[in-house]
Each structure stands twice: as structure tokens, then as C-alpha cells.
C-alpha positions, 0 to 999 in steps of 0.5 A: 626087731628090724632096723631101717634107715631114717630115709627108708622109714620116711619113704614108707611113711610118705607112701602110707600117707599117699595111699590113705589119700591124706593131703597136708594143706597148710590149714590141716598142718595148723590144726594138728599143731600142739597149741602149747596150752599145757607147756611147762615154763621150762619148755616155753623158755627152751622154745624161746631160746631155739627161736633166738638161736635161729634168728642169730643164725639166719635160719627160719625156725619152725612155728612154735606156740609158747 
């Protein structure tokens, strides 16, 4: 197994995406998001806590469906 840094991995991923001609428009990102229809109550509660902690810290949370 070969070990690479996260930075190198992300650079390789970005290069593969660029070569494939994929453009991540806001509409495409939204279509790929997990809508959360099968989330457990525990996961929904965890996402809610994350959102609350982000608000307390003044950080914009990632959009999550729950």
C-alpha cells in the first residue's frame, strides 16, 4: 500500500475531475447532496448539535438535511 498526504490526494482528485470535464456548479452540488430521507434520529440530532455549535462559534455550517 502506498501512503500519500491529504494534500497530494486532493490535488490528484482535482486533476481527475478537471480531465473528466466535470464542473461543480451549485445546481450539481445540490443534486449530489444526501437528502437525509433515511437518517436515524441519532444522526439528525448530531447534525442539529453541529449546526448549533457552528452558530455559537460564528461559523457557517455546511448545509445539512435532517
